[in-house]
C-alpha positions as CSV (number, residue, x, y, z in Angstrom):
1,M,6.0,17.9,-12.0
2,D,8.7,20.4,-10.8
3,P,10.9,21.2,-13.6
4,R,13.4,21.0,-11.3
5,I,12.5,17.2,-10.5
6,E,12.0,16.5,-14.4
7,Y,15.4,17.9,-15.0
8,H,17.3,15.6,-13.4
9,Q,15.0,12.7,-13.7
10,A,16.0,12.7,-17.7
11,E,19.6,13.6,-16.9
12,T,21.7,10.8,-18.9
13,R,24.4,8.8,-16.4
14,R,27.4,10.9,-17.7
15,Q,25.7,13.9,-16.7
16,F,24.5,12.4,-13.3
17,F,28.4,11.4,-12.4
18,G,29.7,14.7,-14.1
19,R,27.5,16.6,-11.1
20,S,27.9,14.6,-8.6
21,A,31.2,12.6,-8.8
22,I,32.6,14.5,-5.8
23,G,29.4,13.3,-3.7
24,L,29.5,10.0,-4.3
25,G,32.8,9.6,-4.7
26,T,33.3,10.8,-1.2
27,A,30.6,8.5,0.4
28,A,31.8,5.4,-1.2
29,L,35.4,6.6,0.1
30,A,34.4,7.5,3.0
31,S,32.4,3.9,3.6
32,L,35.7,2.0,2.3
33,L,37.7,3.8,4.9
34,G,35.5,3.8,7.5
35,R,35.3,-0.4,7.2
36,D,39.6,-0.4,6.9
37,L,39.5,2.2,10.5
38,L,36.7,-0.3,12.0
39,A,39.2,-3.5,11.4
40,G,42.2,-1.3,13.0
41,A,40.8,0.4,15.4
42,E,38.1,-1.5,17.4
43,D,36.2,1.1,19.4
44,G,36.5,3.9,16.3
45,P,33.2,5.2,14.8
46,V,31.7,4.5,10.8
47,G,29.9,7.1,9.6
48,A,30.1,9.8,11.9
49,L,29.5,13.2,10.9
50,P,33.2,15.4,10.4
51,G,33.7,17.5,13.5
52,L,31.8,15.0,15.8
53,P,32.1,14.5,18.4
54,H,32.8,18.5,19.5
55,F,34.5,17.7,22.5
56,A,36.1,14.5,24.1
57,P,33.0,12.5,25.1
58,R,32.3,11.2,28.9
59,A,30.0,8.0,27.3
60,K,30.4,6.1,24.1
61,R,26.5,4.4,24.1
62,V,23.3,5.5,26.0
63,I,20.5,2.7,27.2
64,Y,17.4,3.7,28.0
65,L,15.1,1.7,30.1
66,M,11.7,3.9,29.0
67,Q,9.0,3.1,31.8
68,G,6.3,3.4,29.8
69,G,2.7,4.8,31.6
70,A,4.9,7.2,34.1
71,P,6.2,5.6,36.9
72,S,4.7,7.4,40.3
73,H,7.3,9.6,41.6
74,V,5.6,9.7,44.7
75,D,5.1,6.0,45.8
76,L,8.8,5.4,44.4
77,F,11.5,7.7,45.1
78,D,10.1,11.4,46.3
79,F,9.4,11.0,49.8
80,K,7.0,13.4,51.4
81,P,6.3,13.3,55.2
82,E,3.8,16.0,54.9
83,L,1.6,13.7,52.4
84,I,1.5,11.1,55.8
85,R,0.6,13.8,58.1
86,R,-2.2,15.1,55.8
87,R,-3.2,12.3,54.4
88,G,-7.2,12.5,53.1
89,E,-7.1,16.3,53.5
90,E,-8.1,18.1,50.3
91,L,-4.8,19.7,48.2
92,P,-4.9,23.1,48.7
93,E,-5.4,25.5,46.2
94,S,-2.4,27.2,46.8
95,V,-0.1,24.4,45.3
96,H,-2.6,23.2,42.8
97,Q,-2.6,26.9,41.6
98,G,-5.2,26.3,38.9
99,Q,-3.3,23.9,36.9
100,R,-4.6,22.1,34.0
101,L,-5.7,18.6,35.1
102,T,-6.9,15.7,32.4
103,T,-10.7,14.7,31.5
104,M,-10.2,12.0,34.2
105,T,-10.0,14.3,37.5
106,A,-10.9,17.6,35.9
107,G,-14.9,16.5,37.1
108,Q,-13.7,14.9,40.4
109,K,-14.7,16.9,42.9
110,S,-12.3,16.1,45.8
111,R,-8.6,15.7,45.4
112,P,-7.9,14.0,48.7
113,L,-3.9,13.7,49.3
114,L,-2.4,10.0,49.2
115,P,1.4,9.4,50.4
116,G,3.1,6.6,49.0
117,I,1.4,3.3,49.6
118,T,5.0,1.6,51.4
119,G,7.2,2.8,53.5
120,F,10.8,4.6,52.6
121,R,13.7,4.1,53.7
122,Q,17.2,5.9,53.1
123,Y,20.1,3.7,51.5
124,G,23.9,3.8,50.8
125,E,26.1,7.0,52.0
126,S,24.1,9.2,49.6
127,G,21.2,8.4,52.1
128,A,18.6,8.4,48.7
129,W,15.2,7.9,49.7
130,L,13.3,5.3,47.6
131,C,10.1,3.0,48.5
132,D,10.5,-0.7,50.0
133,F,9.2,-2.0,46.8
134,L,12.8,-1.5,44.7
135,P,15.1,-3.4,46.8
136,H,17.1,-4.0,44.3
137,T,17.6,-0.5,43.0
138,A,18.0,0.8,46.8
139,S,21.4,-1.7,46.6
140,I,23.2,0.3,43.9
141,A,21.8,3.8,45.3
142,D,25.3,5.1,45.5
143,D,26.1,4.4,42.1
144,L,22.8,6.4,40.8
145,C,22.3,9.9,40.0
146,F,18.4,11.2,40.7
147,V,17.1,13.6,38.9
148,K,13.7,14.8,41.2
149,S,13.1,17.9,39.0
150,M,12.1,16.7,35.8
151,H,9.3,18.8,34.4
152,T,7.5,18.9,30.8
153,E,4.5,20.7,29.4
154,A,2.3,17.2,27.7
155,I,0.1,16.0,30.1
156,N,-1.2,12.5,28.0
157,H,1.2,10.0,27.4
158,A,1.9,9.5,23.7
159,P,2.4,13.7,23.3
160,A,4.9,13.0,26.5
161,V,6.8,10.3,25.4
162,T,7.3,11.6,21.7
163,F,8.4,14.9,23.0
164,L,11.1,13.0,25.6
165,L,11.9,11.2,22.6
166,T,12.0,13.7,19.8
167,G,11.9,17.2,21.4
168,A,8.1,18.0,19.9
169,E,4.8,16.6,21.0
170,Q,3.5,16.0,17.6
171,P,5.3,13.3,15.7
172,G,7.6,14.2,12.7
173,R,11.1,15.0,14.2
174,P,13.9,12.6,14.5
175,S,14.2,10.1,17.8
176,L,16.7,10.8,20.4
177,G,18.7,7.4,18.8
178,A,18.1,8.4,15.0
179,W,20.3,11.6,16.2
180,L,22.8,9.9,17.6
181,S,23.2,7.4,14.9
182,Y,23.2,10.2,12.5
183,G,25.6,12.5,14.8
184,L,27.8,9.7,15.7
185,G,27.9,6.4,13.3
186,S,28.5,3.3,14.2
187,L,30.7,1.1,16.2
188,N,29.8,-2.0,15.0
189,E,29.3,-3.1,11.4
190,N,27.5,-6.2,11.7
191,L,24.8,-4.7,14.0
192,P,22.8,-1.5,13.9
193,S,23.6,1.6,15.9
194,F,19.9,1.6,17.2
195,I,18.2,-1.1,18.7
196,V,14.8,-1.3,19.9
197,L,13.2,-3.7,22.5
198,T,9.8,-3.6,23.9
199,S,7.8,-5.5,27.3
200,R,5.0,-5.5,29.0
201,D,3.5,-6.3,32.6
202,R,2.3,-10.1,32.6
203,E,-1.0,-9.2,33.2
204,A,-1.4,-6.5,30.3
205,S,-3.5,-4.1,32.9
206,C,-2.4,-0.8,32.0
207,G,-0.4,-0.9,29.1
208,Q,0.2,2.2,26.3
209,L,1.0,1.4,22.7
210,F,4.1,1.7,21.0
211,F,4.3,4.1,18.3
212,E,7.0,3.5,15.4
213,H,7.7,7.0,15.9
214,Y,9.3,6.6,18.9
215,W,12.1,5.5,17.4
216,G,11.4,7.2,13.7
217,S,14.1,8.9,11.7
218,A,11.4,11.4,10.2
219,F,13.3,13.5,8.2
220,L,16.4,12.2,8.9
221,P,17.7,9.4,6.0
222,S,15.7,6.2,7.3
223,K,19.3,4.8,7.8
224,Y,19.5,5.8,11.2
225,Q,15.4,4.9,12.7
226,G,15.9,2.2,15.1
227,V,15.3,-1.3,14.4
228,K,13.1,-3.0,16.6
229,L,13.5,-7.0,17.5
230,R,10.8,-8.8,18.0
231,S,11.1,-11.5,20.9
232,E,9.7,-14.5,18.9
233,G,10.7,-16.5,15.9
234,D,13.4,-14.4,13.8
235,P,14.6,-10.8,15.9
236,V,13.6,-9.6,12.6
237,L,11.3,-10.6,9.8
238,Y,13.1,-12.3,7.0
239,L,16.4,-12.7,8.9
240,S,16.6,-16.2,7.9
241,N,17.1,-17.4,4.5
242,P,13.9,-19.5,2.9
243,P,14.4,-23.3,2.8
244,G,16.8,-24.1,-0.1
245,V,19.1,-20.6,0.0
246,D,22.0,-20.8,1.2
247,A,24.1,-18.0,2.3
248,S,26.5,-18.3,-1.1
249,T,22.9,-18.1,-3.3
250,R,21.6,-15.2,-0.7
251,R,24.6,-13.4,-1.0
252,G,24.7,-13.7,-5.2
253,Q,20.9,-12.5,-5.0
254,L,22.3,-9.7,-2.7
255,D,25.2,-8.7,-5.2
256,D,22.9,-8.5,-8.2
257,L,19.7,-6.5,-6.7
258,A,22.8,-3.9,-5.1
259,R,23.5,-3.4,-9.1
260,L,19.9,-2.7,-9.8
261,N,19.7,-0.5,-6.8
262,R,22.8,1.3,-7.6
263,L,22.1,1.6,-11.6
264,R,18.5,3.3,-10.2
265,L,20.6,5.5,-7.7
266,E,22.3,6.9,-10.7
267,E,19.2,7.4,-12.8
268,T,17.7,9.5,-9.8
269,G,20.1,10.2,-7.1
270,D,17.3,9.5,-4.4
271,P,19.2,9.3,-1.1
272,E,16.4,6.5,-0.1
273,I,17.9,4.1,-2.6
274,S,21.5,4.2,-0.5
275,T,19.8,3.4,2.6
276,R,18.3,0.6,0.8
277,I,21.2,-1.2,-0.3
278,S,22.9,-0.3,3.0
279,Q,20.0,-1.9,4.8
280,Y,20.6,-5.8,2.5
281,E,24.0,-5.7,3.4
282,M,23.3,-5.0,7.1
283,A,20.8,-7.5,6.8
284,F,22.9,-10.0,5.2
285,R,25.7,-9.6,8.3
286,M,22.9,-9.9,11.0
287,Q,22.4,-13.3,9.6
288,T,25.4,-14.1,11.5
289,S,25.6,-11.9,14.3
290,V,21.9,-11.9,15.7
291,P,21.7,-15.8,16.2
292,E,25.0,-15.9,18.4
293,L,23.9,-12.6,20.1
294,S,20.4,-14.0,21.2
295,D,21.9,-17.1,22.7
296,V,22.1,-16.7,25.9
297,S,23.0,-20.2,26.9
298,N,26.8,-19.3,27.8
299,E,26.0,-16.5,30.2
300,P,26.8,-17.7,33.4
301,A,24.3,-18.8,36.5
302,S,25.7,-15.8,38.7
303,V,25.4,-13.8,35.9
304,L,21.7,-14.7,35.7
305,E,20.9,-14.6,38.5
306,L,21.7,-10.7,38.3
307,Y,18.7,-10.0,36.2
308,G,15.9,-12.4,38.1
309,P,13.9,-15.3,37.5
310,D,12.2,-14.2,34.4
311,V,15.5,-13.4,32.6
312,L,14.7,-16.7,30.4
313,R,11.5,-15.8,29.5
314,P,12.0,-14.1,25.6
315,G,10.3,-10.7,25.5
316,S,10.5,-10.1,29.0
317,F,12.1,-6.5,30.6
318,A,14.5,-8.7,32.5
319,R,15.6,-11.0,29.5
320,N,15.6,-7.5,27.4
321,C,18.0,-6.0,30.0
322,L,20.3,-8.7,30.0
323,M,20.5,-8.3,26.0
324,A,21.3,-5.0,26.4
325,R,24.0,-5.2,28.4
326,R,25.2,-7.9,25.7
327,F,24.4,-5.0,22.2
328,A,26.4,-2.7,24.8
329,E,29.3,-5.0,24.5
330,R,29.5,-5.4,20.8
331,G,29.4,-1.4,20.4
332,V,25.4,-0.8,19.9
333,R,25.1,3.0,20.2
334,H,21.9,3.7,21.4
335,I,19.4,0.9,22.9
336,Q,16.4,2.1,23.8
337,L,14.1,-0.4,26.0
338,F,10.3,0.2,25.9
339,H,8.0,-1.4,29.5
340,A,4.5,-0.8,29.4
341,G,2.6,-1.1,32.8
342,W,2.7,2.1,34.8
343,D,0.0,3.9,34.2
344,Q,-2.4,3.2,37.1
345,H,-5.2,5.2,37.6
346,Q,-7.3,2.5,39.3
347,N,-5.0,-0.6,40.2
348,L,-2.0,1.3,42.4
349,P,-2.9,-0.7,45.2
350,T,-2.1,-3.8,43.3
351,Q,-0.5,-3.0,40.4
352,L,2.3,-0.8,41.9
353,E,4.3,-3.6,43.6
354,I,3.8,-6.2,40.7
355,Q,5.5,-3.5,38.2
356,C,7.8,-3.1,40.6
357,R,9.0,-6.9,41.5
358,D,9.0,-7.2,37.6
359,T,11.6,-4.4,36.6
360,D,13.4,-3.5,39.9
361,Q,15.9,-6.5,39.6
362,P,16.5,-6.5,36.6
363,S,17.3,-2.9,36.3
364,A,19.5,-2.9,39.4
365,G,21.6,-5.9,37.6
366,L,22.1,-4.3,34.2
367,V,24.0,-1.2,36.4
368,K,25.9,-4.1,38.3
369,D,26.8,-6.0,35.0
370,L,28.0,-3.3,33.8
371,K,29.9,-2.2,36.3
372,R,31.5,-5.7,36.6
373,L,33.0,-5.5,33.3
374,G,34.2,-2.5,33.2
375,L,31.4,-1.1,30.9
376,L,29.7,1.2,33.1
377,D,32.0,4.2,33.4
378,E,31.4,4.5,29.2
379,T,27.7,3.7,29.3
380,L,25.1,5.6,30.3
381,V,22.1,4.2,31.7
382,I,18.5,6.3,32.0
383,W,15.7,4.8,34.4
384,G,12.6,7.0,33.5
385,G,8.9,7.6,32.7
386,E,7.1,10.7,30.5
387,F,5.8,12.4,33.5
388,G,4.7,12.1,36.9
389,R,1.3,10.9,39.2
390,T,-0.5,13.2,40.9
391,V,-0.1,13.1,44.7
392,F,-4.2,13.5,45.2
393,S,-6.1,10.1,44.5
394,Q,-7.7,9.4,41.2
395,G,-11.1,8.0,42.9
396,D,-11.8,7.2,47.0
397,P,-8.3,6.5,48.8
398,N,-10.3,4.4,50.6
399,A,-12.0,2.2,48.1
400,K,-10.3,-1.2,46.9
401,T,-9.5,0.6,43.6
402,Y,-8.0,3.9,43.2
403,G,-4.7,5.1,41.6
404,R,-3.2,8.4,40.3
405,D,-3.8,10.8,37.2
406,H,-1.2,12.3,35.1
407,H,0.9,15.0,36.4
408,P,3.6,16.7,34.3
409,R,5.0,19.4,36.8
410,C,7.4,17.4,38.1
411,F,8.8,13.7,38.4
412,T,12.0,12.1,38.7
413,I,14.3,10.0,36.6
414,W,17.5,8.5,37.2
415,M,20.7,7.8,35.4
416,A,23.8,5.6,36.1
417,G,27.5,5.8,34.8
418,G,28.1,7.9,31.6
419,G,29.6,10.5,33.3
420,I,26.9,10.8,35.6
421,K,27.6,11.8,39.1
422,P,26.9,8.8,41.5
423,G,25.1,9.1,44.8
424,L,23.6,12.3,43.9
425,S,19.9,13.4,44.3
426,Y,19.4,16.5,42.2
427,G,16.4,18.7,42.3
428,E,13.5,19.3,44.9
429,T,9.9,19.7,44.4
430,D,7.5,21.5,47.1
431,E,6.4,19.5,50.6
432,F,3.3,18.4,48.8
433,G,5.6,16.4,45.6
434,Y,3.6,18.8,43.5
435,N,5.5,21.7,42.0
436,V,9.3,22.4,41.8
437,A,10.4,24.3,44.1
438,K,14.5,23.8,43.5
439,D,16.6,23.5,40.3
440,P,13.9,22.8,38.1
441,V,15.2,20.2,34.9
442,H,12.6,20.3,31.6
443,V,12.7,17.9,29.1
444,H,14.8,20.0,26.5
445,D,17.6,20.2,29.6
446,F,18.1,16.9,30.1
447,Q,18.2,15.8,26.2
448,A,20.9,18.7,26.1
449,T,23.0,17.1,29.0
450,L,22.3,13.7,27.7
451,L,24.0,14.7,24.1
452,H,26.4,17.0,26.2
453,L,27.9,13.7,27.9
454,L,28.0,12.0,24.7
455,G,30.1,15.0,23.6
456,I,27.5,16.7,21.3
457,D,26.8,20.2,22.1
458,H,23.0,20.2,21.4
459,T,22.8,23.6,19.4
460,R,25.3,22.0,16.9
461,L,23.9,18.9,16.0
462,T,21.5,20.0,13.5
463,Y,19.4,18.8,10.3
464,R,17.8,21.1,7.3
465,S,14.4,20.1,6.4
466,Q,11.8,22.4,5.1
467,G,14.0,25.2,4.9
468,R,15.0,25.5,8.4
469,E,17.5,23.8,10.8
470,F,16.1,21.0,12.9
471,R,17.5,20.0,16.3
472,L,16.9,18.0,19.2
473,T,16.6,20.6,21.8
474,D,14.4,22.7,19.4
475,V,14.9,26.6,20.2
476,H,16.0,25.4,23.6
477,G,17.9,23.6,26.2
478,R,20.6,24.0,28.9
479,V,23.2,21.2,30.1
480,V,22.9,20.6,34.0
481,H,26.3,20.8,34.9
482,S,25.5,20.0,38.7
483,V,24.9,16.0,37.6
484,L,28.1,15.7,35.7
485,G,31.1,14.0,37.1
486,R,34.3,14.6,36.9
487,S,35.9,14.7,33.6
């Protein structure tokens, strides 16, 4: 055993408090003051790091509509007339430039160009191009900022999602929501500051797995990790009291357990014990807050209609979008929705329209609902996947089954609210939609910009682990000021 660890474990209670009274006292005082401040100031954060935010934020919270599997930018957002004119021709090598392909198409003898499988039109005063499968998104075109020049290094799903949400392709770094909870604290004592909801296409045709490190805290204290809510039964396991246990009995059990945990904390100084104490308390408060929050029976019919016919089905993307708005109303800092179903290698002509129908109206409805409530200006909504899809067909485009392969060189996301410039299409790809031609936005640039909107200098939000300072953007990233609205 390390002699330093052995020494600390052998410390007496008096020695422990003599060494760490200032640290524990400050933490306890901060917790007490935080509760008082929250009671007196509805929007005051609890547990924010000293000095944060670094400057006036444009957004208070984030709702991230993560579309797992990579929506095809070519079919949805990035209209390319050249592809229509050259349908079926080979992708020129001058465009491909020997770039890496996945094993699914690397051995494919032909790379025939495939234009968008449905029509495109321009919408709103901004003239944004959207495909015919997205009529509801088209109705809010002037509220959106499209970034059409996103690019990444990762070429497979799990590394690409991990990179987008943690800043590294390998698991082991804190997720975006964990960084925000760590730096900015909570706006509601009765709910976690970081909540995760998941859904998938009804056909389960091309879903990707949801790995817990997508919302994990890694080396940050575990109290900052996302809380994944279930769609059936208790939203969180064991949230309800077992038969025969009422609230007062449960309260007494938690008090006794807290005393035992504090004794252990005094002996070891393990910060995870502090996390355990706070999570037990959070779970007790959630017993009241979550059931009320999950009951949507008081929502007006006009509001439910915004989200579409699937809104009353628990676990659907539509229901999760409505829940995201309800969480936002109550001050949850980061709400991460994961929806699988966009990995269309062989079923593009049948599944893309279905997937759009499941997600188009709820996504637009969320933006409209936030705007209706006056919450859009302070809520950053993000919609997008982990990379794009190839402009050439995977398989024979004249057969019944064909699709598109993974494409990290360019893809499109959209954002709304939270300080973003509305009615903007930023960045351009080449005439084939294969390479970024203007104003590239790397994943780290996107992360830096997102943090900037929340009042955070991405180079200064760091955490020391294993002898070095880590941050979400690693050692890269620049803020894309052109997509920011007027402050």
